[in-house]
Every structure is written in C-alpha cells, then in structure tokens.
C-alpha positions in Angstrom: -0.9 -14.0 8.7 0.8 -13.6 5.6 4.1 -11.3 4.2 2.4 -9.3 1.4 5.3 -7.7 -1.2 5.4 -4.4 -2.5 6.5 -3.0 -5.8 6.7 0.9 -5.3 7.4 3.4 -8.3 8.8 6.2 -8.5 10.2 8.7 -11.1 10.2 5.9 -13.3 12.0 3.7 -10.7 11.1 0.9 -8.7 12.7 2.3 -5.5 12.1 2.6 -1.3 11.1 6.1 0.0 10.4 7.9 3.2 6.6 8.2 2.9 6.6 11.4 4.7 8.9 12.8 2.7 7.1 13.0 -1.0 5.9 15.7 -2.6 4.1 16.8 -5.8 6.4 20.1 -6.4 9.0 18.7 -8.5 8.8 15.2 -8.0 10.4 14.5 -4.6 11.1 12.3 -2.3 14.0 10.9 -0.3 14.9 7.9 -1.5 16.5 5.0 0.7 16.8 2.3 -2.2 16.6 2.8 -6.3 17.0 -0.5 -8.0 18.9 -0.9 -11.3 15.9 -3.6 -11.9 12.4 -3.2 -13.8 9.2 -4.4 -12.1 9.2 -7.6 -14.4 11.8 -8.4 -12.0 9.6 -8.2 -8.9 7.2 -9.7 -10.5 9.2 -12.6 -11.7 10.2 -13.1 -8.2 7.4 -12.3 -6.2 5.7 -15.3 -8.4 8.6 -17.4 -7.8 7.9 -17.7 -4.0 4.1 -18.1 -4.5 3.7 -14.5 -2.8 0.4 -13.4 -3.7 -1.5 -10.3 -3.0 1.7 -7.7 -3.1 1.0 -4.1 -3.5 2.0 -2.1 -6.5 2.4 1.7 -5.8 2.5 4.3 -8.2 3.6 7.5 -6.7 3.8 10.4 -9.2 0.3 12.2 -9.6 -1.1 11.6 -12.8 -0.1 15.2 -14.0 3.6 14.3 -13.7 5.7 14.1 -16.1 7.4 10.7 -14.8 3.9 8.9 -14.3 3.9 6.9 -17.6 7.0 5.8 -17.4 5.6 4.7 -13.7 2.6 3.1 -15.5 5.5 1.4 -17.8 7.1 -0.1 -15.0 3.8 -1.1 -13.5 2.7 -3.0 -16.6 5.9 -4.7 -16.9 5.2 -6.1 -13.0 1.9 -7.3 -13.9 2.8 -9.1 -17.1 5.5 -10.8 -15.1 3.1 -12.0 -12.6 -0.6 -11.6 -13.5 -3.3 -11.4 -10.9 -0.7 -11.3 -8.1 -0.8 -7.4 -7.6 -3.3 -4.8 -6.5 -2.1 -1.5 -7.8 -2.8 1.5 -6.4 -1.4 5.2 -7.4 -4.4 7.7 -9.3 -6.6 5.5 -9.5 -9.8 6.5 -10.3 -13.1 5.5 -12.0 -12.3 5.9 -15.8 -9.0 4.6 -15.8 -9.3 1.2 -12.7 -10.4 -1.4 -15.0 -7.7 -1.0 -17.5 -5.3 -2.3 -14.8 -8.0 -4.8 -14.0 -7.4 -5.8 -17.4 -3.6 -5.4 -17.3 -3.5 -8.1 -14.7 -4.3 -6.0 -11.4 -6.3 -8.6 -9.2 -7.6 -5.5 -7.4 -7.3 -1.8 -7.4 -6.5 0.1 -4.2 -7.6 4.3 -3.7 -7.3 6.6 -1.4 -7.3 10.0 -2.7 -10.5 9.4 -5.1 -12.8 8.6 -2.5 -11.3 10.9 0.4 -12.0 14.2 -0.9 -12.2 17.5 0.6 -11.3 15.9 4.2 -14.1 13.8 3.7 -15.2 11.1 2.8 -16.5 11.1 -1.2 -19.9 8.5 -0.8 -20.5 9.8 -4.4 -16.9 8.7 -5.5 -17.5 5.7 -3.8 -20.4 4.3 -4.8 -18.6 5.0 -8.7 -15.8 2.6 -7.6 -17.7 0.4 -6.6 -19.6 0.4 -10.1 -17.0 0.4 -12.0 -14.9 -2.6 -10.2 -17.3 -3.9 -7.5 -16.3 -4.5 -4.1 -14.5 -7.9 -4.7 -11.9 -6.0 -6.7 -11.6 -3.0 -4.0 -8.9 -1.8 -1.7 -9.5 0.5 0.3 -6.3 2.6 1.7 -6.6 4.2 4.9 -2.9 5.5 5.2 -3.1 7.3 7.9 -1.1 9.8 10.1 -1.1 10.7 13.8 -2.3 13.8 15.0 -3.6 15.1 18.8 -3.6 11.3 19.5 -5.2 9.9 16.7 -4.5 8.8 13.7 -6.2 10.7 10.3 -6.4 9.3 6.9 -4.1 11.3 4.8 -4.7 11.8 1.0 -2.5 13.2 -1.8 0.7 11.0 -1.4 -0.1 11.4 2.3 0.2 15.3 1.7 -3.1 16.4 3.0 -4.7 15.9 6.1 -8.6 15.0 6.4 -10.9 15.0 9.3 -11.6 11.1 9.3 -10.0 9.3 12.1 -8.9 5.7 11.4 -11.0 4.1 14.4 -14.0 1.4 14.8 -16.6 3.2 13.5 -14.6 4.1 10.0 -13.2 0.6 9.5 -16.5 -0.8 10.3 -18.2 1.2 7.7 -16.1 0.8 4.8 -15.4 -2.5 5.4 -18.8 -2.7 3.6 -17.9 -1.4 0.4 -14.3 -3.1 -0.2 -12.2 -6.9 -0.7 -9.5 -5.7 1.5 -8.2 -3.0 3.6 -4.5 -1.6 3.3 -3.1 0.7 6.1 0.0 2.4 6.3 1.3 4.4 8.7 3.0 6.9 7.2 5.1 8.7 9.4 7.0 5.4 9.9 6.6 4.5 6.3 10.4 4.2 5.0 12.2 4.9 8.1 12.5 1.5 9.3 11.8 3.0 13.6 9.4 0.5 14.4 6.1 -0.2 14.0 2.9 1.6 15.2 1.9 -0.9 17.9 -1.2 1.2 17.9 -2.4 1.2 14.8 -1.9 -2.8 14.6 -3.6 -3.0 17.5 -6.5 -1.3 16.1 -6.3 -3.2 13.4 -6.9 -6.4 15.0 -9.3 -5.3 17.3 -11.9 -4.4 14.6 -10.9 -5.4 11.2 -13.3 -8.4 10.1 -12.2 -8.6 6.4 -8.6 -9.0 5.1 -6.2 -6.0 6.1 -2.5 -5.5 5.8 -0.4 -2.9 7.4 2.9 -1.0 6.6 5.5 1.1 8.2 8.7 1.1 9.7 9.2 -2.9 10.1 12.9 -3.4 10.8 13.0 -6.8 12.5 11.5 -10.4 12.7 11.1 -9.4 16.1 8.4 -6.5 14.8 6.4 -8.4 12.9 5.8 -11.4 15.8 4.8 -8.0 17.4 2.5 -7.3 14.7 1.2 -11.3 14.8 0.4 -10.8 18.2 -1.3 -7.0 18.1 -3.1 -8.2 15.0 -4.4 -11.3 16.5 -3.3 -13.7 14.1 -4.8 -11.7 11.4 -3.4 -8.8 10.0 -0.7 -9.3 6.7 1.9 -7.0 6.8 4.3 -5.4 4.0 8.1 -4.7 4.3 10.2 -2.5 2.0 13.4 -0.8 2.8 14.0 -3.2 5.5 14.8 -6.2 3.1 18.2 -7.1 1.7 16.8 -7.2 -1.7 15.9 -2.8 -1.1 19.0 -2.7 0.4 18.2 -3.4 4.0 19.5 -6.6 6.8 16.1 -8.3 6.7 16.1 -11.6 4.8 13.9 -11.8 1.7 14.7 -15.3 2.0 13.4 -16.0 4.9 10.4 -13.8 5.4 8.6 -15.3 2.2 10.0 -19.2 3.9 7.9 -18.3 6.8 5.1 -16.4 6.0 3.9 -17.2 2.7 
C-alpha cells in the first residue's frame, strides 16, 4: 500500500475543497485550504520524497474562465516532476496526448467516457486509441444512493446508472492501467473513510487502485490497509498539515512511500 499525493487545482490555485460542493455555475466550491504556493512547489516536494503516481486534478470545466490558469498550474507541477503525476480534469481523446507530452505519466478520465448515465464504449475506445491502455486511469468517483455506490460525472454533480460493483470493476479493468475511486460524499470532509467502498475495492480490484475520501487519522489509513487487503493505495488531501490539516505529511510520506 502506497501514499499517492495530490495537487487539486481550482480557480487557478492549488487548493483543497469539499468534494460535493463543486458547482460549475460561477465556478463555486467550498474551500478547505487555498495555497499561496504554485504547482511547482508541490511537484518538487513530492519528487524530493520519492512519491510517484500522484494525481493532479483540474476542477474547473474546460469552458471556465479559470481553466487556462488551472492548466498553467498543472504544467508547473508536471515540469517540476516529469513522470511523477497522473492528470485528470477535462481530458478527452483530442487533448490527452498534449498532457502526456507535458510530463504526465497517465491521463485520468471519468466524464468523457461516462455519458448520458452510462458507459460510452465508443468514447472509451477513442481514448484507448489515443493513449493506450497502459497510460489510462479510469476514475470511478462515486456517491451512495439507495445503499449502493454509483459513478458520478461532471465534477461529481451528475449521477450515472453505473454501479461500482464487482461486474463494473472487472469490466473496466480490461481497459485501463489503474483505477482511482473517490468516495465523493466524504471527499474533503475529514469525516472518515467509506469503509464499504474500500472493502469492495480490496475484494475485487486486481490492478493498481487508489482510494480517496474522508481520511482524517493514521488509524483510518491502517483500516484502508486492512479492508483493502494491503493492495489499495490511498490519497490524503485536506487532512495533511501541508494543506492546513493535522496529519503529518512527513510521517505518512516516510511510512507509505
């Protein structure tokens, strides 16, 4: 189990937000932490600790007035740590190669391949032709409804009809190198992990997979290791002291590199 660091970018700044608060209208989000430092600082920090496989997530939509500023911050992080980050947010088959050439190891996709409430297999095929399976990460960000987890798209605002379950995981593993799964209702709240989701990942994921959402203590990280059977990586954002929280980045980066 490894710690995967993050650089979340919104309105041109590196920040940590409450995941479920994102709204495209007026580029709204509830902020937990807004950094005065650029993406290059975090790229250099993670590189110095040998923390590979981190995630850069651009949180504004492509049509936002802030999108280009977001891309600039992402570029700074990629330049500081080439090959050290995967990148998601507004990725499609036409722009993906540009981000890979800028230094991303993989591109991360949700909304481009999940459309109108379902998996768009033609779009998934287009992504695979554009970048190949070994450079594609599928983000199965999900929210709970009627006791089950369903993939959500468009910056976590729209439910699909695709349940995160054994069948979905097994099917999608054939088309990507890794899975990234956010428990959106816990994201940015430091409210505890989605234990059912982690357990589901531990039972059914057979390729590299990362859990995100709600981590607020070292005990919860240990719980991810137990429920995930030692094979599910994790990311922590708002709870880290480098983002205004109480958890020690130094300790986590030493223990879970």
